[in-house]
N, C-alpha and C positions, 0 to 999 in steps of 0.2 A: 651387734656388739662392736663398740669402738675399737679400732686397731691399736692405738697407743697403749692403753692399759694391758692389752694382750702381749704386745712386744715388751713392755716394761717388765711384766712377770716372766716372760720366756727368757729374756736376756739379762734379768736382774739389774735393770737400769735405775740409776738414781734420778732425782728430779733434773739434775744437770744433764745427765745422759739422755733422758727423754726430751729435754729441751733442745739438745743437739740434733736429735732425729727430726724434730720439727723445723729447726733453723737451717738444716742442711739443704732444704729445697730452695728457699728464697735467696740464700747467700750468693750463689753463682749466677742467678738469673739476670740481673741488670748488667753485669759486666759482659757476660756472654752475649746478651741481647745487643749491646753496643758493638761488640766485635763482629758479631754476625751481620749487623747492619752495614759494616764496611765490606764484608766479603760477599754479601748477597748480590750486589750489582755485577760482580765479576763471574760468579758461579751460576747465578740464576735463582730466582725465588722458589720455583718449583722443586729444583734439586735440593735446595737447603731445607725446604719444608719436609720433603721426603726423608732427608737425613735426620732431621729433628724427630720426626715421627718414628723412624726406625730406632733411634737411640732411646726414645721414650718406651717403646715396646720392650727392648732388651733390658733397660734399667728397671722396668716394672716387674719383669720376671725375676730379676736379681733381687729386688726388694722382697718379693713374695717368698723366695726360696732362700733368703739370707740365713746362713748358718750361725752368724754371730753379729754383734752390734757394730763392728767395724764395717762389715759388708753392708749392713742395713744403712749406715750413715753414708757410705760411698754411693750406694744405689740411689738413695734419696737426693744426693748432690747431683748425680747424673740425670735424675728426673728434672731437677731445676735447670740444668744445662740444656737439656732437650727443650724445655719450655722457652728458654731464651732464644734458642736457634729458631724454633718454630714461630715464635712471636715476631722476630725480626723478618724472617722469610715471608710470613703471611702479609706483613705490611708492604714488603717489597713487591709481592704479587699484586696486592691491591693497588699499588701505585704504578704498576706496569713495568717494573724493572726486570729486564731480561738479560741473560748473559750476552756479553759483547764479543 
């Protein structure tokens, strides 16, 4: 069963509300990815990748257990944030950037 119709029913989301749930993931990803690209050389790619993975884990649990639409949207935005961090850190690891 697709999740969005289930969440739309559970939280009585309008089409705009359902669209916000979908849009909350990609909105922070590019900005956070760029910022993480600046931080990764200082902190280290592996540490950043682990931080992004930990954030993804926590935000996925929050998404699954969301009691309302606001928490659902925030959890989805945190998932996108985690993706941006992990993406930039993974590129840093691939390029051999280590903490200095």
